[in-house]
N, C-alpha and C positions, 0 to 999 in steps of 0.2 A: 504492500499500500503504500501510496505518496502521500509524505508530509510534510506540511510549511512548516519552515523553522524561520518564525520570525525573529528577528534580531532589531533592537533600537536601542538608541543612547541619546539623550539629550543633547549633552553638548561634547563636543569633538573639536577642540578650540585649533587643537594640531591639526586635524584632518588624516592622521595616522591610522584612525578606526582600533586602536589597542583595546578598546573596551569592547567591542561588539566581535574582535577577534576570540576574547576570552568565552564571550557568549556561544560565538558559532562552534569552537571546540566541546564545548560542555555538552551543545544541542546534540549534535552528530554523535557522539558519545550514548546519548540517550536515545537516540534514534535506530543506533546498531545496536542496541541491548532491545530494543522493540522487535526488531526485524522491519523498519518500516525504510523508506528511500527518503531522504531529504530534499527537500527545493526552497533552495532559500529564497527569501524577502527581507531586503535591508535597508531601513531606515535609519541612518546615520545623523546625526547632529540635529534629528527633528526631535521636539517636544511633543509628548502625548495629552498635555493640558491646556494647550492654547487654545485648543480646540479648533487649530489648522487642521486640512488636509494632509495624510499621511502617505503617499502617492505607492509606498511600496504594500502597506497595510489594507488598502482600497483595492490594487491587483489582486491580494492573497480573497479577501474576499467575494472578488471575482471569480475565482478559479472554486473557491467552495461553492458558490452556487450554480458552476458550470460541473457541479463534480466530478474536476481533475483532481482534487486533494482530498482525501477523507482523515486526516488527522492536522493538530497544530500543534508544533512544538515552543515553547518559550523559554527563556531562562528562570523566569519568574511571572507570576502574573500582571505585576504592576509594567512589565515590559508592554506587554500588550494593550491594555487597557489603565487609565487614570483618571479616568471621566464614569461614573455609573453608570450615565447616558449612553456611554457607545459598551458599558458592559452589557446592559441589557439588551441591547440591541445583538450581541453579537449571540448571547446565549439564545435569543429566540430565530436563531440562523442557525447554530450549532444542534438546536433541537429537531429542528426541520429537516437536514442534511444528514443526521444523527456523525456526527463530525466525535472524534475524540478528540481530548484537550491534555497534552503532559507537559509538564515543566521539572526543571530541574530539582526546584525546591520541593516539590512532590506535586503528582497527579489531582486533577480535579475531575470527579465523573458529572458532566453536567445532565446526564438524566437521570440524576436521583436529587430530592430537595433535597438532602446533606449538602452533596455536592455544590449545589448553586448559591444555597446557604453559605458555604466556605467563600466560593469566589463573592460573593456580593460583601462579606466582611472585610475579604482583602481589599474589595474595590473602593469601601467606606474607609479603612483605614488608610488605604494609600493619597484617595482624597484630603482627607484629614491632615496627612503628613503634608500634600501641595498647600493648602490652606496656611498652615503655621509656616509653612516655608516662606511665602509668600509675606506673610505680615513682618516675619526676619527681615526679610529683603528691601521692606517698605522703610521699615524704620530703620535698618543703614543708610538706606538710600537718601533720607532725611538725616542722619546725622553726618554723613557724608557733605551733602549741601551745606549743613551750618558750618563744617570745620574749611569752607573753602575750595575742599579739593574739588578737580575738575574730573566731569564725567565722562567727556571724550578722551579719545587715544589719540585723533585725524580728526583736523579743524582745517580750513582753508586759510593760509598767512603763517601757519606755524610747521616748522621742522623739528622733532624732538623733543615738542614742547615748548619751543622757545620760537618768538616771531620772529619770521624772514623778513628783513631791514627793506629787501624791495617791494615785498607784498605787502607790507606794510605801510609803506608809503603812497603805494597806490591804494590802497583801503581808505586812508585817510583822505585823500585828494576825491574819492567817490563821493566820503561823506560833505566833503565840504560841496560839492558840485550840487547835492541834492538840496544841501541847505541854503545855496543861493540860487536855488530856481530851478537848477537842472532837473529834467528826469530818469528815471532807472532807466531807459532808454540810452541818454547820454552816460547813465553811469556803466549801461554793458558795452557800450561802444572803447569807453577808455579802457575798462580791464580787456575783452579782447586785443585790440591795438596791440598791446602791451605781451598780447601773448599769458595773461594770468587767468590760463581756466582753471574750471573746476572739476575735481575728479569725482567721479562716478563709478563704486564703486558694485559691485555684482556680484553675487553668490550663487549661481545657477545648481541646479540638484541633477545630476544623472539619472534619470528617471530607471534606468537598466541597474547603476551599480547603487545609488544612493550617496555618489560622493559628492562634494561638494570643493569647487574652484572659485577661488579669487581671483574675478578681471577687474581690474579699473582701467577705465575710460576717462580720455580729456573733453572735457565738452566744452562748447561755447556757453557764454553765460547769457540768459536769458531774462526778462523783466522780474518774470514767477521768484525764482530762486534766488534772483539777489534781493529781492524784498526781504524774503524769509531770511536772507544773511543778513542786512544791515539791522535786521531786528534782533538779534542773538545780545544777550546782555555780556556773551563769553567774548567780544569783540571789544567790550572796556573794562575787562578782568573783572565783571561782577559775576556770580555764583546765582543761576535761580534753579528755584526747584517747584516742581508740580505736584500739588496734592490729588492725588487720583482718585481720591473719594467727590470731591466738587470740580476737579479737571481746571482748576484755575493756576497758574504759575504765577509767582514771585520771587522777586530779589532779594535773596535774604541774607547777603554780605557780600565782603570782596572776596576775589578768589586767590589761589595762591600763584597764581601764574602771572607773566607778565602780560598788560592789554596791548590791541593793535592801534588803537587809537585814544584820545583822549574821553575822557566819562562825559564833561560835558558837553563835547561834542557828539557826543554819541545819543546823549537825553533830550537837547535840540532837536535832532534829527530825527527822534522817535514821536516828537510834538508834529514835525514837517508830515511826515509820515501817517499819522492817526489823521491828520486833519484834509490833506489832501484827497481830494476826488477825483473818480476814475475817468478821464476824458475821451473822446470818442476818438476813433482815428484817421476822423477826417479833420479833428481840429488839430490833433497833432501834425498832421502832414501839412497843413497849410498856414502858413508864418501870422495871419492876418484874420483866419476864421475863428469866429467869436468876440475878435477884440474889436472889430468897428463894427457901431452902433447903427441904426437903421432910425434915420432922421423923420419919417413918414410915422412910423408907429410905436418906436423904440425898442424893437425889435433888435436881435444881433445880426450881424450878416453872416452868412455860410458860402464856401466855395461851391464852384463848381465848373466843370471842365464845358466847354463849347467845341461844337463841331471843328470850328477851325483850329481846335488846338491849346487855345486861351486861356487864362482860368477868369471868372469871374463869380465875384462877390455879390451876393442879393440876398434878400428879405424874403423869408420864406412863409413869414408872418400874414404880409399884406401883400406880398408880390408888386408892391409899387417903388422900388429902390433898389438899386444895383450900381455895379462900378465895377470896370477891369480893373485887375491887380497890375496890369503893368503902370497905371494909370497912378492910383493909390500907395503903392506899395514905395516906391522913391520918395515921395511929400511926408509920409509918416517915418520913415528912416533917417532922412536928411534933418527933418526937425529933430527926433529926440535925440539923434546924435551929436546935433551942434547944443542941442542942450545940456546937455552932460559935459562937454567940452567947456563952457564958459565956466570963469575963474567964481561966481558966485554959486556955481553948483555945487559948492563944494559942504555947503549948510546941510546937506544930502547927507552925509555921513552922518550927522550930528545926531545920535539919540541914545540914550543912557541903557536903553532896553538890551541892546549887544553888547551883554556881557555876560560870562558864566554864573557869575551868583546872583546877577540879577534873575536868566531865568534860573534858578531852581528855586529861587525866592516867590515869583510865576509859579509855578510848578506846583509847591508846598502850600500858595494859596489856594489853587482849584482842588488839592489834593482835600484840604480842610473844609473848604464848602461845600464839595459836594459828600463828605462825611457828616455836615449840618444835615445836608436835603436828606440824605439817608436815615437821620437821625429823627425828624421831625415826623418820617412815616410809622418808626417804633412809638415812639409818645404819642401819637394819636390812637395807636393801636391798643396804646396799655391806656387810653383811657386821661391823658395827662394836660393833652391839649385838644382845643376843640376845632371844627373844621374852618373855621373863619382864621384861628390863630394861625393853624397851617399854612390858612393861602396866604394870608399876610407874610410870615415869613419865607414863603417859597419866592414871591415876588421881591421880596428883599436881598435872598442870594442871588436869584438868576439874575439881578439889575448887576448885582457885583460881579458874577461870571461875565454877565456883556462887556461889561469896564474892563477886565483883565484880558476879555479876548481883543478890543480894540489896544490895548497894549501890546500882544502879539502881532498884531498887523504893522503894529511900528516898528517893531523888532523886525518884520521881514523886508521893510523897506531898507534896512541898514544891507543885510542879505545878501538882497539879488543884485547888490554893486562889488561884490569882493571880487577882486583881480582886474577892475575897471579904474583906468587912472584919473576919475572924476576931477573935475576943475582946470584938465590938461588938456592941450589938442590933439594928445595920443589916446583919449575917449576914443576917438572916432574910430582909429584903429583898431582899440580893444571890442568893439562892437560887430566888426565885422568877421571875431573869431568865436563867436558866441554862438551855440546852437538853436535851433528854432524856437525849443524851450526856455531857453534862458532869455531869448529876447521878449518871448512873449511875457514873460517874468516883470522884466525893466519897464517895458509897454507899460502893463499893466498898473506900477508904483508909479510912472511919469502921467500916464496923460489918461482921454477918455476920447476916442476918436469918435464922432460923429459922420456919417455922408448922409446928406442930405437930396430927396431925388432930383432926378436930372431935368425936368420940367417941361418945357416947350421944345429948348434945344437941345434935346436929347442924344443926339448923332454927333456934338460937339461937347467935349469935355468941359466943364470949367472947372478949376483948381480950388475956388470958392466954396465948393458942394464939402470938401474934407475940412471937419470944422474940429478945434481941438480945443481940449479944457484940460490946462492943467493943475497935475492934483498936488 
């Protein structure tokens, strides 16, 4: 009779399969004693508690259903199952197909009530051990976080746990780029142009042998992975921990490793990323799309391609205002470039909020006010406040939050000018090197542009249609 020899070990970090080799030897000896022909099913480095599929185990069940094997041999029942729900399903199949079950630690006759009881007891013990192990691991993970020790073994920007000077400089540049109005797309281009690619690690499982092979691929940065990377507290030398019960991740303190970027810079970028809205692709592609206002209805103009291959900005709301890009773009760029080059433009840089300590003070204020808002609900639920008192207090706190948001917007005015020699003739050249997203950010801070309808002389462009309101 053919017997399925099921071999499994949860964690094989070396990939040498020493654990399953010991299981194989004992199980094959057991098959020899019983006169069975062993048919091996191997799940190496695969957990039986995660609920994920075990390829070799699933293949063995298919062979049982097809009648290709008449017995199952394992080193111990916990190698076969560690979840009671899987055990019950296996026992039903074994009963239907009259499957014999043998283990090195002792045979279990699933055809008898006593045998099924023993199997269930062992399964319950295995589940109990798993739950206790999980609790110990969670507590150890929390302690490790509180001690500031890293959870990661590899991270972009680090070599053997130390910052790579070249990558750290590029990462800092990306953070500053985002802070000054650049987009994630600009950050991806910066890293990819410098060939600072991200590593993609795969560990595919061979369905036949169950072996894992580590495969490292180098991939270009895209917006989603870069956004996730920039949000990692690890980059600022901060240790975070996720509470598995609530799913909430919080920073618990300083890490024991050297940061890639300054903590103040990292926190400022988190504020920008959390407030930034996702724009449409058309808005990113064309410089003035969404920047120009419609002088007819007050809506904004968006870009459209004509049959002649030119770009026209038009209002999709009233359809009563449009202007060709080659007419309006030189006017806008010329005006705002010239404005930055004027000597009196230096006052644009005067903003006390552009300071790490001040930015942290603002963040602390927001946290305090949000905590007070949450406390109002608890006090109302406990009967300490009336509905009117809660309403009045909420209005006061929301007004304070609005004032802080205005301070943040003032701080943004300084950030977008980083790298531009404001107040000097060189400012015009600096503007020419900015990406579309940064140009849009600077224009948004400097001016409001409104395009008036063409009127009766619609076939002749009148520059006076472009009206500028300096902010």
